[in-house]
C-alpha positions as CSV (number, residue, x, y, z in Angstrom):
1,M,135.8,2.5,-117.6
2,K,137.6,0.7,-115.6
3,I,136.9,-2.4,-113.9
4,K,136.5,-1.1,-110.5
5,E,134.5,1.6,-111.3
6,F,132.7,-0.8,-113.2
7,I,132.0,-2.8,-109.8
8,V,131.6,0.2,-108.2
9,A,128.9,1.5,-110.9
10,L,127.2,-1.6,-110.4
11,H,126.8,-1.6,-106.3
12,L,126.0,2.0,-106.1
13,C,122.9,1.5,-108.7
14,N,119.3,1.8,-107.2
15,Y,118.3,-2.1,-109.2
16,I,120.5,-4.2,-109.2
17,G,121.7,-6.8,-105.2
18,N,123.8,-7.4,-104.0
19,R,124.5,-11.5,-105.4
20,D,124.1,-10.0,-108.7
21,V,127.0,-7.8,-108.5
22,R,128.8,-10.6,-106.9
23,R,127.5,-13.3,-110.0
24,I,129.5,-10.4,-112.3
25,C,132.9,-10.6,-110.3
26,Q,132.2,-13.5,-111.1
27,W,131.7,-13.7,-114.8
28,I,134.7,-11.4,-114.8
29,T,137.0,-13.1,-113.1
30,K,136.1,-16.0,-114.4
31,N,137.2,-14.0,-118.5
32,D,140.2,-12.8,-117.8
33,L,139.2,-9.6,-116.0
34,Q,137.0,-7.9,-119.5
35,L,133.9,-6.5,-118.5
36,P,131.4,-7.5,-119.8
37,D,129.1,-6.2,-123.5
38,E,125.3,-4.7,-122.9
39,S,123.6,-7.8,-123.9
40,K,126.3,-10.6,-121.7
41,L,125.4,-8.3,-118.7
42,D,121.1,-9.3,-119.6
43,E,121.8,-12.4,-120.2
44,L,123.5,-12.0,-117.0
45,L,120.9,-9.9,-115.0
46,S,118.0,-11.8,-116.8
47,Y,115.8,-9.3,-115.2
48,P,112.1,-9.3,-116.6
49,T,111.9,-6.3,-118.9
50,A,110.3,-3.6,-117.0
51,K,113.5,-4.2,-114.2
52,K,115.6,-4.7,-116.7
53,E,114.5,-0.8,-117.6
54,L,114.9,0.7,-114.6
55,F,118.5,-1.1,-114.3
56,W,119.6,0.2,-118.0
57,R,118.5,3.8,-117.5
58,D,119.9,4.4,-114.1
59,F,123.4,2.3,-115.0
60,T,123.3,5.0,-117.5
61,S,122.1,8.0,-116.3
62,T,124.8,11.4,-115.5
63,S,123.4,11.2,-111.9
64,L,125.1,7.9,-111.4
65,H,128.5,8.7,-113.5
66,K,128.5,11.7,-110.4
67,K,128.0,9.6,-107.9
68,L,131.0,7.7,-108.5
69,A,132.6,9.7,-109.4
70,Q,132.3,11.1,-105.5
71,N,132.6,8.0,-103.9
72,L,135.6,7.2,-105.7
73,Y,137.1,11.1,-104.5
74,Y,136.5,11.0,-101.3
75,S,136.5,7.4,-100.2
76,N,138.6,4.7,-100.4
77,A,136.9,1.2,-102.7
78,V,137.8,-1.7,-102.5
79,T,136.2,-4.7,-104.6
80,I,135.5,-8.1,-104.2
81,I,138.0,-9.4,-107.1
82,D,140.6,-7.0,-105.8
83,E,143.5,-8.3,-104.1
84,K,142.9,-5.8,-101.1
85,Y,139.7,-7.8,-100.1
86,P,140.2,-8.9,-96.8
87,K,140.1,-12.7,-97.4
88,Q,137.3,-13.9,-94.3
89,L,134.5,-12.3,-95.6
90,L,135.0,-14.6,-99.3
91,E,134.4,-17.0,-96.3
92,I,130.8,-15.7,-95.5
93,Y,127.1,-15.6,-96.3
94,D,127.0,-13.2,-98.7
95,P,129.7,-11.3,-98.7
96,P,129.6,-7.0,-99.7
97,S,131.2,-6.6,-103.4
98,V,132.5,-3.5,-103.1
99,L,133.3,-2.0,-99.4
100,F,134.6,2.2,-99.3
101,Y,136.5,2.7,-96.5
102,Q,139.0,5.8,-95.5
103,G,142.2,5.1,-93.2
104,D,144.8,1.5,-93.7
105,I,143.0,-1.8,-95.1
106,S,146.1,-3.7,-94.3
107,L,144.5,-4.5,-90.7
108,C,141.0,-6.3,-92.3
109,S,144.4,-8.8,-92.8
110,Y,145.5,-9.3,-88.2
111,D,145.4,-11.8,-87.4
112,T,144.7,-10.5,-84.4
113,L,141.4,-9.0,-84.9
114,L,139.2,-8.4,-82.2
115,A,135.3,-7.4,-82.6
116,I,133.7,-6.6,-79.4
117,V,129.8,-5.5,-79.2
118,G,127.4,-4.9,-76.8
119,A,124.9,-3.1,-75.4
120,R,123.8,0.4,-76.5
121,Q,122.5,2.0,-72.9
122,N,125.6,0.3,-72.1
123,S,125.6,0.1,-67.4
124,S,128.8,0.9,-65.8
125,Y,129.5,-2.7,-65.8
126,A,130.0,-2.4,-68.7
127,V,132.9,-0.3,-68.7
128,T,134.4,-1.4,-65.9
129,V,134.6,-4.7,-68.1
130,L,135.8,-3.2,-70.8
131,K,138.9,-1.0,-69.1
132,R,139.6,-3.7,-66.5
133,L,140.2,-5.9,-70.1
134,L,140.9,-3.8,-72.4
135,P,144.3,-2.1,-72.0
136,E,146.4,-5.8,-71.7
137,I,144.4,-7.0,-74.3
138,I,145.7,-3.5,-76.1
139,S,149.0,-4.2,-75.2
140,S,149.7,-7.8,-76.6
141,G,148.7,-6.5,-80.1
142,I,145.1,-7.0,-80.1
143,V,143.4,-4.6,-83.1
144,T,139.9,-4.2,-81.5
145,L,136.4,-4.3,-83.9
146,S,133.4,-2.4,-83.0
147,G,130.2,-0.7,-84.7
148,L,130.8,3.2,-83.8
149,A,127.1,3.0,-82.6
150,Q,126.6,4.2,-79.3
151,G,127.3,2.1,-76.1
152,V,129.9,-1.3,-76.0
153,D,130.9,-0.4,-79.2
154,S,131.7,3.7,-78.8
155,L,133.5,2.7,-75.4
156,T,135.2,0.1,-77.7
157,H,137.1,2.3,-79.4
158,R,137.4,4.8,-77.2
159,L,139.2,2.8,-75.2
160,T,141.2,1.4,-77.6
161,L,142.6,5.1,-78.5
162,S,143.0,5.9,-75.5
163,C,145.5,3.0,-75.1
164,Q,147.7,4.1,-78.1
165,G,146.1,0.5,-79.9
166,K,144.9,0.4,-83.1
167,T,140.6,-0.3,-83.6
168,V,138.5,-1.0,-87.3
169,A,135.7,1.1,-87.0
170,V,132.5,-0.7,-89.6
171,I,129.4,1.6,-90.0
172,G,125.7,1.5,-91.3
173,T,126.3,5.1,-93.0
174,G,127.4,6.3,-95.3
175,I,131.4,6.6,-94.7
176,D,130.0,11.0,-94.5
177,V,127.8,10.5,-92.5
178,A,128.1,10.0,-89.0
179,Y,125.2,8.4,-86.7
180,P,124.5,8.3,-83.5
181,K,125.8,12.4,-84.5
182,F,128.2,12.4,-81.1
183,N,130.6,10.5,-82.5
184,A,131.6,12.7,-85.6
185,A,134.9,13.5,-83.9
186,L,135.6,9.8,-82.7
187,Q,135.0,8.7,-86.6
188,R,137.5,11.1,-88.7
189,K,139.8,9.8,-86.2
190,I,139.2,6.4,-86.6
191,G,139.0,7.2,-91.0
192,S,141.6,8.9,-90.8
193,S,144.6,6.8,-88.0
194,H,143.0,3.8,-87.7
195,L,140.0,2.0,-90.4
196,L,136.7,3.3,-90.9
197,I,134.8,1.0,-93.6
198,T,131.4,0.5,-95.0
199,E,129.0,-1.4,-97.8
200,Y,127.0,2.1,-98.0
201,G,128.1,4.9,-100.3
202,L,128.0,8.5,-99.4
203,G,125.3,10.1,-97.8
204,Q,122.9,6.4,-96.8
205,A,120.9,7.8,-94.1
206,P,120.9,5.0,-91.2
207,R,118.4,2.4,-91.7
208,R,116.8,0.0,-89.3
209,Y,118.4,-3.0,-91.8
210,H,121.6,-1.7,-92.5
211,F,122.6,-3.0,-88.5
212,P,121.9,-6.2,-89.1
213,A,124.2,-6.3,-92.5
214,R,126.9,-4.3,-90.7
215,N,126.4,-6.7,-88.6
216,R,127.9,-9.6,-90.5
217,I,130.8,-7.9,-91.2
218,I,131.6,-6.9,-88.0
219,A,131.5,-11.1,-87.4
220,G,132.6,-12.2,-90.4
221,L,135.9,-10.0,-90.0
222,C,137.2,-11.4,-86.6
223,R,137.9,-15.2,-86.2
224,T,136.9,-14.0,-82.1
225,T,134.2,-12.1,-81.1
226,L,133.7,-10.6,-77.2
227,V,130.2,-10.5,-76.2
228,V,129.9,-8.1,-73.1
229,E,126.6,-6.7,-72.4
230,A,123.4,-8.3,-74.0
231,R,119.4,-7.9,-73.9
232,Q,118.0,-11.2,-74.9
233,H,116.6,-10.4,-78.9
234,S,119.4,-7.8,-79.4
235,G,121.5,-6.5,-82.0
236,S,124.1,-8.0,-79.8
237,L,123.3,-11.4,-79.5
238,I,123.2,-11.6,-83.4
239,T,126.5,-10.6,-84.5
240,A,127.3,-13.4,-82.1
241,N,125.0,-15.8,-84.2
242,L,126.4,-15.4,-87.6
243,A,130.0,-15.0,-85.6
244,L,128.6,-18.5,-85.1
245,Q,127.4,-19.7,-88.3
246,E,130.2,-18.6,-89.7
247,N,132.5,-21.7,-87.3
248,R,134.5,-18.4,-85.8
249,N,135.2,-17.9,-82.1
250,V,132.3,-16.0,-79.3
251,L,133.7,-15.3,-75.9
252,A,131.4,-13.8,-73.6
253,V,131.3,-11.6,-70.2
254,P,129.0,-13.1,-67.4
255,G,126.7,-11.0,-65.4
256,A,124.6,-11.5,-63.2
257,I,121.6,-13.1,-62.8
258,N,119.2,-10.8,-62.7
259,A,120.5,-8.6,-64.9
260,P,118.8,-7.4,-68.3
261,L,122.4,-6.1,-69.8
262,S,122.6,-9.6,-68.8
263,A,120.5,-11.9,-70.4
264,G,122.4,-12.1,-73.5
265,T,125.7,-12.9,-72.5
266,N,125.1,-15.6,-69.5
267,A,122.2,-16.9,-72.5
268,L,125.5,-17.6,-74.9
269,L,127.4,-19.3,-72.0
270,L,124.5,-21.7,-71.2
271,A,125.1,-22.6,-74.9
272,G,128.8,-22.8,-75.0
273,A,130.8,-20.1,-75.1
274,K,134.1,-19.4,-73.9
275,P,133.0,-17.3,-70.0
276,V,135.8,-14.0,-69.9
277,L,137.0,-13.4,-66.2
278,G,140.2,-11.7,-67.2
279,A,142.6,-10.3,-70.4
280,E,144.2,-13.4,-70.9
281,Q,141.0,-15.9,-72.0
282,V,140.7,-13.4,-74.9
283,I,144.5,-13.0,-76.0
284,E,144.8,-16.9,-75.5
285,E,142.2,-17.0,-78.6
286,F,145.0,-16.2,-80.4
287,Y,148.9,-17.1,-79.0
288,Y,148.5,-19.4,-77.7
289,T,145.5,-21.5,-78.9
């Protein structure tokens, strides 16, 4: 088995966590890209006997090898020890050991990546803000990145495409699963002409815990995150807080003090986030600082 296949197989296995896969990857790197034999793998995992038996049963199963072949056939994969792996993600807490993608992975290495996040049940204010900001942002060469969710995420991707810009979508499902379903055509478009990326293998349905995990990738890939609308204690604020923890720049669009969907963004501004009143405040983060 080749190194990439070995790492992806570990990643797809049901009985091993991301941190354990990364530890094995570190061993492979330190040992001149040699694969560990069975005894060394046991040593690196140091699992209790019962869990070790479950791991080996799954890792050597026909079903896992079929799953591996399908994932590598229907999508591309980049591992944490590959040259193409996004360098920004190496700086975050718990970087994914494997990313599956369709499209142009080089977009992840752009210095002009801007994450844009916001409410799923957005207001007309968010539409107005994005229509005002994005044409100038896109024309400056900035690449947008979001989570292809309902609301601000989808608006960001669609408006970027309408402005002839480049966009990256980080999803919380398998690359063959559209969530929400009405974004299926948009997801295919991004995967064919831009970049669609996930840490989940084929067939993975959306799970509640997938989306906070997805958010760490969104925050980690970009030096700057813009929050357009957010309720208090929302997923968008989770992304913003993750960005702050990773020493990234956080920008926020102010809103009315009595608007529930601006409560989160206004709180970010009180905490020190940079206010965005026009496209120039976003563009200067990339070109004038």
